[in-house]
C-alpha positions in Angstrom: 139.6 147.0 78.1 135.9 146.7 77.9 133.7 145.6 75.0 131.5 148.0 73.3 128.4 147.1 71.5 124.7 146.7 71.5 122.2 144.0 71.1 122.5 144.1 67.4 126.3 143.8 67.4 126.3 140.5 69.4 126.6 137.4 67.0 126.3 133.6 68.0 129.6 132.4 69.3 131.2 129.6 67.1 133.8 127.3 68.8 136.7 127.3 66.3 137.7 123.8 67.0 134.5 121.7 68.0 136.7 118.7 68.9 137.8 120.9 72.0 135.8 122.1 75.0 132.4 123.3 73.7 132.0 125.6 76.9 132.3 129.5 76.2 135.1 131.6 77.8 134.1 132.4 81.3 134.9 136.2 80.8 132.6 136.4 77.8 129.8 134.4 79.3 129.8 136.4 82.5 129.7 139.9 80.4 126.9 138.7 78.2 125.0 137.7 81.2 125.6 141.1 82.9 124.3 142.8 79.7 121.4 140.4 79.4 120.3 139.3 82.9 117.0 138.4 81.6 117.6 137.0 78.2 115.0 138.3 75.3 113.3 135.6 73.7 111.9 135.5 70.1 109.6 133.6 67.7 112.5 132.5 65.7 116.1 132.0 66.8 118.9 130.1 65.4 120.3 127.3 67.7 123.8 127.5 68.5 125.4 124.8 66.4 127.6 123.3 69.4 124.5 123.1 71.4 122.8 121.5 68.7 125.5 118.9 68.2 125.4 118.0 72.0 121.5 117.7 71.9 121.7 115.1 69.0 124.2 113.1 70.8 122.1 113.4 74.0 119.2 112.2 71.7 121.2 109.3 70.2 121.2 107.4 73.6 117.6 107.8 74.3 114.3 105.6 73.2 111.7 107.9 72.3 108.6 105.6 71.4 106.3 108.6 71.1 108.8 110.4 68.7 108.4 113.5 71.0 111.9 114.6 69.8 111.1 114.3 66.1 111.0 118.0 65.7 114.8 118.1 66.5 115.8 119.0 63.1 117.1 122.0 61.3 118.5 125.1 63.3 115.4 127.0 64.3 115.5 126.8 68.1 111.7 127.5 68.5 110.9 124.3 66.4 112.8 122.1 68.5 110.4 120.6 71.5 111.3 121.6 74.9 114.0 124.2 74.1 114.2 128.0 74.9 117.2 129.8 73.4 118.8 133.2 73.9 117.3 135.5 71.5 120.6 137.2 70.2 123.2 134.3 70.7 121.0 131.1 70.1 122.5 129.7 73.2 120.2 127.1 74.9 119.0 128.4 78.5 116.2 126.1 79.1 115.6 122.5 78.2 112.1 121.0 79.5 111.4 117.5 78.4 109.1 116.5 81.2 106.7 113.5 80.8 107.4 112.6 77.3 107.9 108.9 77.8 111.8 109.0 77.2 114.1 106.3 78.6 117.9 105.5 78.6 120.9 107.0 80.1 122.1 110.5 79.9 125.0 111.3 77.5 127.5 113.3 79.0 127.7 115.7 76.1 124.5 117.3 77.5 126.9 118.7 80.2 128.7 120.8 77.7 125.9 123.0 77.3 127.1 125.3 80.1 124.7 128.1 79.3 121.7 126.0 80.7 119.9 127.8 83.7 116.8 125.4 83.7 117.1 121.6 83.0 113.9 119.6 83.4 113.9 115.8 82.7 111.1 114.8 85.2 108.5 112.1 84.8 110.3 109.8 82.1 112.2 106.8 82.4 115.9 107.8 82.4 118.3 105.5 84.1 121.8 105.0 85.2 123.6 107.3 87.5 123.3 111.2 87.5 126.3 112.4 85.4 129.1 113.8 87.6 129.6 116.4 84.8 126.4 118.1 85.7 128.3 120.0 88.2 130.1 121.8 85.2 126.8 123.4 84.3 127.6 126.0 86.7 124.9 128.6 85.8 121.8 126.1 86.6 119.1 127.8 88.6 116.8 124.8 88.3 117.5 121.1 87.9 114.5 118.7 88.0 115.2 115.0 87.4 112.2 113.8 89.4 110.4 110.7 88.9 112.8 108.8 86.8 115.0 105.4 87.4 118.2 107.1 88.5 120.5 105.1 90.8 123.4 105.8 93.0 124.4 108.8 95.1 124.0 112.6 94.6 127.1 113.6 92.6 129.7 115.5 94.6 130.2 117.8 91.8 126.9 119.4 92.6 128.8 121.5 95.2 129.9 123.7 92.1 126.1 124.5 91.4 126.2 127.7 93.5 123.6 129.4 91.5 121.0 126.7 92.0 117.5 127.7 93.4 115.5 124.6 92.8 116.8 120.9 93.0 114.3 118.0 92.6 115.5 114.5 92.6 112.3 113.0 94.0 110.8 109.8 92.9 114.0 107.8 91.9 113.7 104.8 94.0 117.4 103.6 93.1 118.9 106.9 94.4 120.2 106.8 97.9 123.0 106.6 100.4 123.7 109.3 103.1 122.7 113.0 102.4 125.8 114.6 101.9 126.9 117.3 104.6 127.2 119.9 101.9 123.5 119.8 100.8 122.5 122.7 102.8 125.4 125.1 102.0 126.5 124.6 98.6 124.2 127.2 97.4 123.1 130.2 99.2 120.3 130.8 96.8 118.7 127.3 97.2 114.9 127.7 97.8 113.6 124.4 97.0 114.8 120.9 97.8 112.9 117.9 97.0 114.6 114.4 97.6 111.4 112.7 98.5 110.6 108.9 97.5 114.0 107.9 97.3 116.3 105.5 99.5 118.3 108.0 101.3 119.2 107.0 105.0 121.0 108.4 107.9 120.5 111.6 109.6 119.4 114.9 108.0 122.4 117.0 107.6 122.7 120.0 110.0 123.3 122.4 107.3 119.7 122.0 106.2 118.6 123.5 109.5 120.4 126.7 108.8 120.2 127.4 105.2 118.5 131.0 105.3 117.4 130.8 101.6 115.5 127.6 102.0 111.6 127.7 101.8 110.5 124.2 100.4 112.0 121.0 101.8 110.7 117.6 101.0 112.6 114.5 102.4 109.4 112.4 102.7 109.4 108.6 101.9 113.1 107.8 102.8 114.8 106.0 105.4 116.2 109.0 107.4 116.4 108.7 111.2 117.3 110.8 114.1 115.2 113.3 116.0 113.1 116.2 114.3 115.3 119.2 114.8 114.2 122.9 115.0 114.6 124.5 111.6 116.1 128.1 111.9 114.8 129.6 108.7 111.4 130.6 107.6 110.0 127.6 105.9 106.7 127.4 103.8 106.6 123.8 103.0 108.3 120.9 105.2 107.7 117.3 104.4 109.5 114.6 106.5 106.8 112.1 106.5 107.3 108.3 106.0 110.8 108.2 107.3 112.1 106.8 110.7 112.4 109.9 112.6 112.0 110.1 116.4 111.9 112.6 119.3 109.2 115.2 120.2 107.8 117.7 118.2 109.6 121.0 118.0 107.7 124.5 117.8 109.2 125.6 114.4 109.4 129.1 115.9 111.3 130.4 112.8 108.2 129.7 110.6 105.4 131.1 112.8 104.4 133.5 109.9 105.5 131.4 106.9 104.9 127.7 107.4 101.8 126.4 105.2 102.4 122.8 105.0 103.7 120.5 107.7 103.9 116.8 107.3 105.5 114.4 109.8 103.3 111.4 109.3 104.6 107.9 109.5 107.4 108.3 111.7 108.2 107.3 115.6 107.6 110.8 116.9 106.5 110.7 120.7 105.2 112.9 123.5 102.4 115.2 123.2 101.3 117.8 120.9 102.7 121.1 122.0 100.4 124.1 122.0 103.1 126.2 120.3 102.1 124.4 116.9 98.9 126.1 117.0 100.9 129.3 116.8 101.9 128.7 113.2 99.5 131.3 111.8 99.7 130.3 108.1 99.5 126.6 108.5 96.9 125.2 106.1 98.0 121.5 106.3 99.1 119.6 109.2 99.7 115.7 109.1 101.1 113.9 112.3 99.4 110.7 111.6 100.9 107.3 112.3 103.4 108.3 115.0 103.5 107.5 118.9 101.8 110.9 120.0 100.2 110.4 123.5 98.2 112.3 126.2 95.2 114.6 125.9 95.0 117.5 123.5 95.1 120.8 125.3 92.0 123.0 125.2 94.6 125.8 124.3 95.5 124.0 121.0 93.4 126.0 118.7 94.4 126.5 115.1 93.8 129.6 113.0 90.8 129.6 110.5 93.6 129.1 107.6 93.9 125.4 108.6 92.2 123.4 106.0 93.5 119.8 106.9 94.2 118.3 110.2 95.2 114.6 110.5 96.4 113.2 113.8 95.0 109.7 113.0 96.9 106.5 114.0 98.3 107.7 117.4 97.6 107.2 120.8 95.9 110.3 121.8 93.5 110.0 124.7 90.9 112.0 126.7 88.0 113.7 125.4 87.7 115.1 121.8 88.5 118.8 121.9 85.5 121.1 121.9 87.3 123.5 119.8 90.3 122.5 117.5 90.2 125.5 115.0 88.8 128.9 114.4 86.4 129.1 111.7 84.6 131.9 109.6 81.7 131.9 107.0 84.4 131.6 104.3 87.2 129.6 105.6 88.1 126.8 108.0 88.8 123.1 108.6 88.0 121.0 105.4 89.2 117.7 106.6 89.4 116.4 110.2 90.9 113.0 110.9 91.1 112.0 114.5 90.4 108.4 114.0 92.6 105.2 115.3 93.2 106.8 118.8 91.9 106.3 122.2 89.6 109.4 122.4 86.7 109.0 124.7 83.5 110.7 125.8 80.9 112.4 123.6 81.3 113.8 120.4 81.2 117.7 121.1 78.3 119.5 119.8 80.3 122.4 118.9 82.1 120.2 116.1 78.8 121.0 114.1 80.2 124.7 114.0 83.0 123.8 111.5 80.8 124.9 108.6 83.5 124.4 106.0 84.0 120.8 107.0 83.9 118.2 104.1 85.4 115.1 105.6 85.0 113.9 109.2 86.9 110.7 110.5 86.4 109.9 114.3 86.5 105.9 113.7 88.4 103.5 116.0 88.2 105.3 119.2 86.3 104.9 122.4 83.6 107.4 121.7 80.2 107.1 123.6 76.8 109.0 123.4 74.9 109.8 120.4 75.6 111.3 117.1 75.1 115.0 117.5 71.7 116.1 116.4 72.8 118.9 114.5 75.3 116.9 112.3 73.1 118.2 109.4 74.4 121.7 109.8 77.4 120.7 108.1 76.1 120.9 104.7 79.5 120.7 103.0 80.2 117.1 104.4 81.0 114.4 101.9 82.3 111.8 104.3 81.3 110.8 107.8 83.2 108.0 109.5 82.1 107.2 113.1 82.6 103.5 112.9 84.1 101.3 115.5 83.1 103.2 118.7 80.3 102.7 121.2 77.9 105.2 120.0 74.4 104.8 120.8 71.0 106.1 119.9 69.4 106.4 116.4 70.7 107.8 113.3 69.6 111.5 113.6 67.2 112.5 110.8 68.9 115.7 110.6 71.9 114.1 108.9 70.0 114.5 105.5 71.0 118.1 105.8 74.4 116.8 104.7 73.0 116.7 101.2 76.5 116.3 99.4 77.4 113.1 101.3 79.2 110.4 99.6 80.0 108.1 102.3 78.2 107.5 105.6 80.0 104.8 107.7 78.6 104.1 111.0 79.3 100.4 111.4 80.5 98.6 114.7 78.6 100.9 117.2 75.6 100.4 119.5 73.2 102.4 117.3 69.5 101.3 117.4 66.2 102.2 115.7 65.0 101.9 112.3 66.5 103.2 109.0 65.1 106.5 108.4 63.0 106.9 105.2 64.2 110.5 104.9 67.6 109.1 104.0 66.4 109.0 100.3 67.4 112.7 100.3 71.1 111.6 100.2 71.0 110.8 96.5 74.8 111.3 96.0 75.6 108.7 98.5 78.0 105.8 97.4 78.8 104.1 100.5 76.3 103.1 103.4 77.6 101.1 106.1 75.5 100.6 109.3 76.7 96.8 109.8 77.2 95.5 113.5 74.6 97.6 115.2 71.2 97.0 116.5 69.2 98.5 113.8 65.7 97.0 113.3 62.8 97.2 111.0 62.6 96.9 107.2 64.5 98.5 104.5 62.4 101.6 103.5 61.1 101.8 100.0 62.1 105.4 100.0 65.8 104.1 99.8 65.2 103.8 96.1 66.2 107.5 96.1 69.8 106.7 97.0 70.4 106.0 93.3 74.2 106.4 93.7 74.9 103.6 96.1 77.9 101.3 95.3 78.6 99.8 98.7 75.7 98.6 101.1 76.6 96.9 104.2 73.7 96.3 106.8 75.0 93.1 107.8 74.6 92.0 111.8 71.7 93.8 112.8 68.0 93.1 113.5 66.4 94.0 110.1 63.7 92.0 108.8 61.0 91.5 106.0 61.4 90.6 102.4 63.6 92.2 100.1 61.8 95.1 98.3 62.4 96.6 94.9 64.1 99.6 96.2 67.3 97.8 95.9 66.9 97.6 92.2 67.4 101.4 91.8 71.0 100.9 93.0 72.1 100.3 89.5 76.0 100.9 90.5 75.9 98.6 93.2 79.4 96.7 93.8 78.9 95.3 97.2 75.8 94.2 99.1 75.7 92.5 102.4 72.6 91.6 104.2 74.1 89.0 106.3 73.2 87.9 109.8 69.8 89.5 110.0 66.0 88.2 110.1 65.1 88.7 106.5 62.7 86.2 104.9 60.5 85.5 102.0 61.8 84.3 98.6 64.8 85.6 96.8 63.6 88.0 94.0 64.3 87.5 90.4 66.4 90.5 89.9 69.1 89.5 92.5 71.7 88.9 89.9 71.1 91.7 87.6 73.5 94.3 88.9 76.1 94.8 86.3 78.8 96.0 88.7 78.2 93.7 91.3 81.5 92.1 93.0 80.2 90.4 96.2 76.9 89.5 97.5 76.3 88.3 101.1 72.9 87.3 102.2 74.0 84.5 104.5 72.5 83.9 108.0 68.8 84.9 107.3 65.5 83.1 106.7 65.3 83.3 102.9 63.2 80.4 101.5 62.2 79.1 98.1 64.4 78.5 95.3 67.6 80.3 94.2 66.4 82.4 91.2 67.5 81.0 88.0 67.9 84.5 86.3 70.1 86.1 84.0 73.7 85.2 85.5 75.6 86.9 82.5 74.8 90.6 83.5 77.5 91.1 86.3 81.0 92.0 84.7 82.9 90.6 87.8 81.1 87.5 88.1 81.8 86.7 84.4 85.3 88.0 84.3 87.3 85.4 82.4 91.0 86.7 82.5 92.0 83.5 84.2 95.4 83.4 85.7 96.9 81.5 88.6 96.9 83.0 92.1 100.2 83.3 94.2 100.1 81.1 97.3 100.9 84.1 99.5 98.0 86.1 98.2 95.4 86.3 101.1 91.8 85.6 100.7 89.6 88.4 101.7 86.2 86.7 102.4 83.0 88.5 101.4 82.0 88.3 105.1 84.9 90.6 106.0 85.5 93.0 103.1 87.8 96.0 103.6 86.9 99.4 102.4 89.6 102.1 102.4 88.2 105.4 102.0 90.6 108.4 100.8 89.9 112.0 101.1 92.5 114.6 99.9 92.1 118.3 99.6 93.3 119.8 96.5 93.8 123.4 95.7 92.5 125.8 98.3 89.5 123.8 99.7 88.3 121.1 97.3 87.9 117.6 98.5 88.6 114.8 96.4 87.0 111.4 97.6 87.7 107.8 96.6 87.7 104.4 98.0 89.1 101.1 97.4 86.9 97.8 97.9 89.0 94.8 98.8 86.5 91.8 98.9 86.7 88.5 96.9 84.3 88.2 93.8 81.6 86.2 95.5 78.3 84.9 96.4 77.3 83.7 99.9 73.6 82.5 100.5 74.4 80.2 103.5 72.5 79.6 106.4 69.1 80.1 105.0 66.2 78.0 104.0 66.7 77.6 100.3 65.7 74.3 98.6 65.5 72.9 95.2 68.2 72.4 92.7 71.1 74.9 92.2 70.7 76.7 88.9 73.2 75.6 86.3 74.1 79.3 85.4 75.4 79.8 89.0 78.1 77.3 88.0 79.0 79.2 84.8 80.2 82.4 86.3 83.9 82.3 85.3 84.9 85.2 87.4 83.5 83.9 90.7 86.1 83.3 93.4 83.8 82.4 96.3 80.5 80.5 96.5 79.1 79.4 99.7 75.5 77.8 99.6 76.2 75.7 102.9 73.4 75.0 105.4 70.4 75.1 103.3 68.2 72.3 101.9 69.4 72.2 98.2 69.1 69.1 96.4 69.9 67.6 93.0 73.4 67.2 91.4 76.3 69.5 90.8 76.6 70.4 87.2 79.9 70.8 85.6 82.4 73.3 87.0 84.9 73.7 84.2 84.1 77.3 83.6 84.8 78.4 87.2 88.6 78.4 86.9 89.0 81.4 89.3 87.3 79.7 92.1 89.2 79.5 95.4 86.4 78.5 97.8 83.5 76.2 97.2 81.3 75.4 100.0 77.9 73.2 99.5 78.1 71.6 102.7 75.1 70.6 104.9 72.6 70.2 102.1 71.0 67.2 100.4 73.0 67.1 97.0 73.3 63.8 95.6 74.9 62.1 92.7 78.6 61.6 91.8 81.4 64.2 92.7 82.2 65.9 89.6 85.7 64.9 88.2 86.2 68.3 86.9 86.4 69.8 90.2 90.1 68.6 90.7 91.0 70.8 87.7 90.2 74.1 89.3 93.9 75.1 89.9 92.9 78.2 92.1 90.8 76.2 94.5 92.0 76.3 97.9 89.0 75.3 100.0 86.4 72.7 99.1 83.6 71.6 101.5 81.1 69.0 100.3 80.5 67.4 103.5 76.9 66.2 105.0 75.2 65.7 101.7 74.0 62.7 99.9 76.8 62.0 97.4 77.6 58.5 96.0 80.0 56.8 93.9 83.8 56.6 93.9 86.4 59.5 94.4 89.5 58.3 92.5 92.7 59.2 94.4 94.3 60.6 91.1 91.7 63.5 91.2 93.9 65.1 94.0 91.2 65.4 96.5 93.6 64.8 99.3 94.2 68.6 99.2 91.1 69.2 100.9 90.7 66.9 104.1 87.3 66.4 105.4 85.8 67.8 102.3 83.6 64.5 101.9 82.6 63.6 105.5 79.3 62.8 106.2 78.5 61.4 102.8 77.8 57.6 103.8 77.4 56.3 100.4 80.6 57.9 99.1 83.6 55.7 98.6 87.0 57.9 98.9 89.8 55.9 97.4 92.9 55.7 99.6 96.6 55.7 98.8 96.5 52.0 99.2 93.8 51.7 96.6 91.1 50.8 99.2 88.0 52.3 99.5 87.1 54.6 102.6 83.7 55.4 103.3 83.2 59.2 104.1 81.3 58.4 107.3 79.9 60.8 109.8 82.0 62.2 112.7 80.5 62.1 116.2 79.8 65.9 116.2 79.8 67.0 112.5 79.2 70.6 113.0 81.8 71.0 115.8 84.4 68.9 113.7 83.9 70.9 110.6 84.0 74.4 112.6 87.4 73.1 114.0 88.7 72.0 110.8 88.1 75.6 109.2 89.2 77.8 112.1 92.6 78.3 110.6 91.2 78.6 107.1 90.0 81.8 105.1 86.3 80.9 105.7 84.5 82.0 108.8 81.6 79.6 109.1 78.3 80.7 110.4 77.0 77.8 112.6 73.3 77.9 113.1 70.8 76.0 115.2 70.5 73.5 112.5 74.1 72.3 113.4 73.0 71.2 116.8 70.0 69.2 115.4 72.2 67.6 112.9 74.8 66.7 115.6 72.1 65.2 117.7 71.1 62.9 114.9 74.6 62.3 113.7 74.3 58.5 114.1 71.5 58.4 111.7 72.7 58.2 108.3 69.4 58.5 106.3 68.6 61.7 108.1 70.8 63.6 105.8 69.3 62.3 102.6 65.6 61.9 103.5 62.9 64.6 102.9 61.3 63.7 105.9 64.3 64.4 108.0 64.6 67.7 106.1 61.1 68.8 106.8 61.7 68.2 110.4 64.8 70.4 110.6 62.8 73.2 108.6 60.1 73.1 111.2 62.4 73.2 114.0 64.3 76.1 112.4 61.3 78.1 111.8 
């Protein structure tokens, strides 16, 4: 006997006994869903009271610091945050509480709302195990519990969710175990499965390779192993990156027309790249980075113009760079190309300049030779160029200013020569300019004042000369400046310490003379950062002579590049290995945020002022100067200090053993008037070793500082037996004349 009626005759179902099951009679629910396959919605709907009771119990277990669920009062469904109800019955069909800072376990009464079709609890802090009773919400089509703190396994009761189309459990780092064998056949309607960024291990279940409805599969960032198999359904999105997968690359033949995103990065895939991969005509993003791929790239591997991102970095690919890697049109083509960290050799093909849509080009850490293509400036959309760590020669092409949107130009560790082109001032958006470890000569052009967006400038280890000009003062956002190991000369300018964002400055190994400018040391926020805390012993010291810059370029949307970088460098100042003289400005020792200070191998005199403000200091090197007076007692109170070197100066007095200077062996060598109290209470003179520079260098070889030893070391070593040489102006003048 059927039920006759229309929309107006249906009334909300009320459970006659709320203490018993709150689920609807199955026959009644099926009939209503048949009558209303797409439930009508309304601006004002009375919430089913049984569902209201379940929701309030669910809420009672939660912490809600933002009061996001404060609207859960009354019976009007539309006023309850996150709810969508059936217009006629008041049954809850959708609960979406994403990203509202809820925490706590899930109350099992939530499972009693069996009319739910969509349940989204993502991006909160829910914890505990996923309730087994979720399998009772048999009508669920979308279940999203991503980015919470759930733990345990995937409940076996999920096999009952036969209508499920989307299952997202990603970003729950306590969720793990083996993937259940039924995960690929419990729902013949499953289109999207995201189990990424969890702790799943073992092999990928075979059922997933054959689930015909599946379009989106993300198993990335787990501990899955086994070979990458051939999927037999037309996938659109496949991410298996950051696992422990092995084997060779399949062709993904079933997805020739559909696959748009393929990410197999950070695995152990070996062999070559099969040309059949280029047959994936809809492919827009391909990431095969950080695997064990080898051999040359076949000239027949040419992707379609739909490919936006190609990342083959961190492999063992060799041979010449492909002259043509992808088709291109005026309106489409590659946006990001990363072939870095491989074994590619030969010249950069000129046809690379035909990739008119290119916004990021990474070719670093290869074996490339020849010159930078003269027509590189034709790539007017380029924002990032990284050709570092190759054997490129020639000069920086002036045509490069055609890349007027450039944000990062990274050319370090090559064999480039010539001068810095004055025309580079056209790159007024440039943030990173690194030409270090080349053979660049000449002076810094005044026109570089036009590069007003510069934040990281590294000109170290070249043949640059001349005095520092005022162009540098226009780089007001400067965070890192290294001019080390060049031939710069003249006095240090008064504006040297006036950069507000400065983190590290390295001018070591030049011929700067005169005094250290006694300017306003309070401008730099990093130098004066005073949030003092102890460092962990395991935390490595990254010297300012060896900074690390990690550039990130991602493509969001269709073809929009997002660029960012991280600068890993100690907050510090290095003026060592110059011809500076006079006293050290007291303000330099008041920089509370400074971690590294190296003024060694100069001709500085006077006494060391108090260091009690420098509680973040980790390295202090004032060796090989003419500093005098007593060793400040407050140095030993610097709890983060791991390396101290005051050797080869003219210090005098007594260093008491209770100051704890035994932590710094050799720190006082070459100070003949200094008495270092031994454990037995005796006074041990800090005499000069036979070859002081060599002894000091050997002492520091395993430490965090890489010491730049200059010609003056040899002279000091030659006169090592003459104590007064280190403390007399006459000897100092002799050394200066010899260096000059």
